[in-house]
N, C-alpha and C positions, 0 to 999 in steps of 0.2 A: 851341691852347693852351691852358696850363698857367694856373689862373687866378689872380693874383699881382698885388700891390700894384704898384707900379711904385718906389715912394717907400720901400715895407716888402715887400720879398718875403717870403713866408713859408709854410709849410707843408711836408704830405706829400708826394714824388713817388713813385709808387709804380714799381718796375717789376715788375711783374706777369706770369706765364706759368702753367702745368700745367709741373711738371714733365719739363727736358729739353727745352727749347723755344729755346734759346739767350737765358736770362737773364744769365747771366755773362757770357758775350759782349758784351751791351747794353749793361751796368754799365762791367766793361773800356774800351770804346769811350767811354765820356762822361768817366770818370776820366781817359784819353788826351788826348784833347781838350781838357779844362779845363786839363788840363797844359802843351799845346802852347800855349796861346791864351797861358797867364801866361809859358810860356817857350818861347823860339821855340827855345831850343837841347836841348831838349829829344827824345831819341831814341830811349824804351824804357820799358817801365809792368814795374814792379814789381807780380808778382799780390799779393805779400802786401798790399800799398796798394789792391787792389779792395775785398778786406771789408772793411779797416777803413776806406776812404772812404766806402761807403755802409753803412746802419745797418740791423741787421738785430731787427725787433719781436720772434724769438722768445725771446729771450735773459731765461731763467726769472727771474733777480735782476732785469729791471724791474718785475717783477709783484709780489716782496713788499711794497713798497710799501703798496701798492695794498689788501691783501690781510687785514692785520694778521695774519698767519702767514708760517713760511716758505712759498715756493709748492711746494717739494717736495709739501707737505702739503696744498695745493688739490685740489680734486674737478676732475673737466672744467668743468662751470658755472660755479664762480668762476674758475677759469681765462678762460672766456670771460666773466663779468660784469665783469672789469675790464679786459680786452684792448681798449675804447674810449681809458680813462684814460691807460693803458700807450702809445697810441699819439698821445694828444693830451700826454703830456710828452717824448715825443720831437718834438714839430713846435716845442713851448714854448722846451727847451733848444737849440734850435739857432740860429744867427745867420742862418742866412737857410732858405733850401728846404734839404731834406734828400732823400737818398735814400733811397728803402729798398724790400730784394729783400721779396717774398711770392708764395709758389705757391697761397696763400688762395685760392677762391672770392670775387668777390664779391657774399656774400651773408651767411645766419645762421647763427651755433649757440648753440643754447640760446637762440632768441629773438635775438642779441645779435647785430650788425652785426660784421662779420668787419674788416668796411674803414671806421675814423671818416671820415665824408665833409668832419665841421667840423671835421679838422684835416687836411686833404687839399689840396693844389692841382690837384692831375691825377695820370694814370698814362700809363704806355705801357706796351701787353700783346703781347708779344711769344706772335704763335701757330704752329705747326710742324705738319706734318702727321704725322697717327697712326699713320700705316703706318710714318714713322719712330722716331715719337717710343716706339712698343712696342719696338723694336730696342732700343735708347740707352736704356731703362728698364730691361731687360729686364738689362743691360749694368751699370745702375749697383750695382743693387739685387740683383745675384746673383741671380735668379730664372730661371725660363724664359720664352720668348717668351709661350705660353702663360698662365701667370701674370700676366707686363705686360698681357698683353691683358682678362683678366678683372678684375683692378686697375684698369683705366683706364675700364672700362663698369661699375664698382661705384657708385651715385651715392651722395653725401654720403660718403666713402672719406676716410679722414684719417690720419694719425699722429699717434696719443698723445704726451705730453709725455713726456721723458724727466727726466734727473736735473739736467740744462742748459739746454734747448729746449721752451717752450709748442707745446702742440698745434699742428696745421695741417688744414686742412680745405678741402681740393683739390675733394673732388667725383670724379666721371667729368671724362674727358677735356671730351665736350659742357658737362657742366655748366658747368667751369670758363670755357669759350670764351663758352659764353651768357651766363653772370654778367657779363661784361664787356663783352661785344659786342654787346649785343639793344636797348639803349638807347641812342638817340642822345646824346652827350654829347661837345664840342667841348674838354674837356679830358682827355679819354683818346685816346689814340692807339693805333689797330692796326695792326700791321704785322708782317707773314708771314717768319718765318726764308728761306726760299726766298728773298725777295726782298732779303735781307742778303748772303745768298751771290751772288746772279746780276747785281744791280744796285746793290753796297755805296756807290759813293759819293752817288747821288742817295736811297739808303733811309735812309744815317747821315745827311744832310744835314738831311733831311724831319724825323729824332729831334731832332737839334739845334733847329732852328726850333723846335719842339714843346715844347723847355724852354725857349725863348728865346734861346736862345745864338746871335751870330753872326758864325759862323768866314768862312771865304773857301774859294775851293776847296780853295784848296793845303794849308789845314790839315786839311780835311777829309780830302784825298787819304792826308796823313801820317796821322791817325788811325786812319784806315782800315790803312793798312797797320803801323803799330805796335801793332795788335789782331789779326791775320790770324792764322786759327785756328792756323796752324802753328807761330806763334813763340809764340800763347799755350800749346800743346803744347809745344814745345822748352823756354819758362819752367816748367812743370810737371816734364818731365825733370829740370833742374837745381836748382830749387831748392823742389820739394814746391808743392802747396798745402792750403790750410787748409780748404778746403771740401769737399775729397774724401774721402767716407767709406772705413771700412773694409772695406765690400761690395766696392766699385772697385777694379778696377789704376790704372788713369786717371781723372780729372775731364772732359780735354780729350778726347775719345774718335775720333771721327771728323769732324764737323765736314763733311757732306754732305748733300747731298738725293737722295734714290732711293736709298737702301739696303735699302727693302725687295723690291724687284726682283730683289734676286738672294739676299733671305734667309727672304722669309716665303713660305710656301707659299697656294698658292691658295683652300684651308679656310683661314688665317688671314687674309687679305685679306679674304674675303668675311666674317668675323665681325665685322673692326673697322669693316668698310663698315655691314655691317645695324647695328649698336649705334652708330654716327655720323653717318650717313648725311647727316642735314640740315646740320649743322654743318661738313659735310666739303663738302660742295654749295658752301653759303656762300662758300669758301675754294679754290673750283677744285680739291679732294683727290680727287676719286673717280677711279678708270682708267677710260678710254672703258667698257671692256668690262664695267663696274659698277655703269652708270649705270643708272638705269628711271626709266620717264616721272615717276613719282612726285619723286625726287630732283631731277631736270633741272627739275619745275615748281616743289620747294624752292628751286634755286635763281635762279630767274627773280624770285621773290616777296623773295629777299633778297639782290639786286641792290642794291638802294640802299643797304644796308650801307659798299659799297665806298665812297660819298661821305663818307657820313655817319661813318665810323669812321677816317675817312683813311687806310685801307688803302693800302700800297705796291705800285703794281704796274707 
């Protein structure tokens, strides 16, 4: 569970993932559940409230006070240097725990931590099969699937700062997953996107327990129904969604597992497995016909991670 004081709960709870892995869905569920626990008559979720309810540490204006100049004039190294102070200020300004979305790896940028552990209470890390991530990421970024596959394999990959947002260093898919799951930490819960789809009640209940909420079964079921992917997609179609980039037709695209079987070529599947075999083996993502003895061995070596990372199975 997240590490907080019972009398004075404070700190950032990171909702972390590689892009297109269920981050927004997770935030929507937590937002919906807290609303239901506060108001038994709550029936729907406003997508606009999801972005407002969770904080973004990418907002460039947060960096200006610590730079001594406009953040738009800062170098990447200068942004990296003040990021821990920005995160500490987010935690200090919140009345209690604060949920913050991130696609950053849990590593370093210019030698400075991307995640300020001193300001953190814990994290929920969502991992999704990279075979499906490649399809969703390509559609989201208006790129070809082959381009998305290359991006996902690029170590140290990131998005540079814009006029509004600070840089993001996601790394490769494997780097991102490893950075959040390789080292045991009871305050970090790793959850498979596929389990959120296949076993929503039990998986989301574990997420709720991890952040120290105590909903009853009915409240969990209502929150799951309130944030069902089809309802989120319908909400976006009706009112839009602020987090959708101009490059994408929709933010909530398909929301299902196994799309790769219909879309990816054998060569594309083989490339992704070659790039990410060890991490895929750990999370049971390698199709049987693409497994090798080495990958099966890696899966056995990593099997202890299922328990120590709180994997939902």
